[in-house]
TORLUM-640942 format. One line per 4 residues: number of its first residue (from 1); for each residue x, y, z of C-alpha. Coordinates in steps of 0.2 Angstrom, whole numbers, m for minus. Layout:
BEGIN
NUM	X,Y,Z; ...
***
This chain:
BEGIN
1	m68,58,m17; m83,52,m8; m82,41,8; m91,26,0
5	m80,26,m15; m63,26,m6; m60,7,m6; m64,5,m25
9	m53,20,m28; m39,13,m18; m40,m4,m27; m40,5,m44
13	m25,15,m39; m16,0,m34; m20,m9,m50; m15,5,m61
17	2,6,m52; 5,m12,m54; 0,m11,m73; 12,3,m76
21	m1,15,m82; 7,29,m72; 26,28,m76; 40,31,m64
25	32,48,m57; 20,52,m43; 10,64,m54; m5,52,m52
29	m5,55,m34; m18,69,m34; m24,79,m19; m40,69,m18
33	m31,52,m19; m19,57,m6; m33,63,5; m42,47,3
37	m27,38,9; m25,50,23; m8,55,16; m3,73,16
41	m3,82,m1; 14,89,m6; 12,98,m22; 30,101,m24
45	33,82,m25; 20,79,m38; 27,75,m56; 45,79,m51
49	53,62,m56; 55,45,m48; 46,42,m32; 59,40,m18
53	58,23,m9; 62,31,7; 45,41,6; 35,26,4
57	44,17,18; 40,32,29; 22,30,24; 22,11,28
61	29,15,46; 17,29,49; 1,21,43; 5,3,47
65	16,3,63; 23,m14,67; 21,m21,50; 35,m28,39
69	38,m26,21; 49,m33,7; 53,m28,m10; 62,m38,m23
73	66,m36,m41; 72,m47,m55; 72,m46,m74; 54,m52,m75
77	45,m44,m60; 45,m33,m45; 38,m41,m30; 31,m32,m14
81	25,m40,2; 17,m31,17; 13,m41,32; 9,m39,51
85	25,m42,61; 17,m53,74; 34,m54,82; 35,m35,85
89	40,m33,103; 28,m18,105; 14,m22,94; 14,m40,90
93	0,m46,102; m11,m32,96; m7,m36,78; m11,m54,81
97	m29,m49,87; m32,m36,73; m24,m46,59; m24,m64,63
101	m11,m75,55; m24,m87,48; m32,m73,38; m17,m62,34
105	m2,m73,31; 3,m70,13; m12,m59,10; m3,m44,2
109	9,m52,m10; 11,m43,m26; 20,m50,m42; 21,m36,m54
113	25,m39,m72; 34,m31,m81; 45,m24,m67; 41,m7,m60
117	52,3,m47; 53,m3,m30; 45,13,m23; 30,10,m35
121	28,m8,m30; 29,m4,m11; 16,10,m14; 5,m2,m23
125	6,m15,m9; 3,m1,4; m13,5,m5; m19,m13,m7
129	m16,m16,11; m26,m1,16; m40,m5,4; m40,m23,11
133	m41,m17,29; m55,m4,25; m65,m18,15; m63,m30,30
137	m70,m16,41; m84,m12,30; m89,m31,29; m88,m33,48
141	m99,m17,50; m112,m25,38; m112,m42,47
***
């Protein structure tokens, strides 16, 4: 995966998860896709059944320290939100500087229909967030 294509690859991966194209497994998480995200490749995990929510929660805490998340399911959809926790006692002030509320409040709010697993929804939100952060950085560098 080339450096210049990572943002579009992340966006495509997030959309594919939201559209249910990959089913309830993590077989789609190829070594290149994981490396593009900065995630470790664990071949023993690929394709072995449902993706555990705890694994994605760990990834959120690792890659977005101080961020909050919510996942909700109903008969019609799975919703996932990722947001900077500006009240975090350790990182709140830094998060306000890096991700100001006026730009980030409600920015990553996925409403996925039909519903998918909570883990897949949170993964889609994580990928969308990382892609958005990367895109913002690319735009700032180009200004």
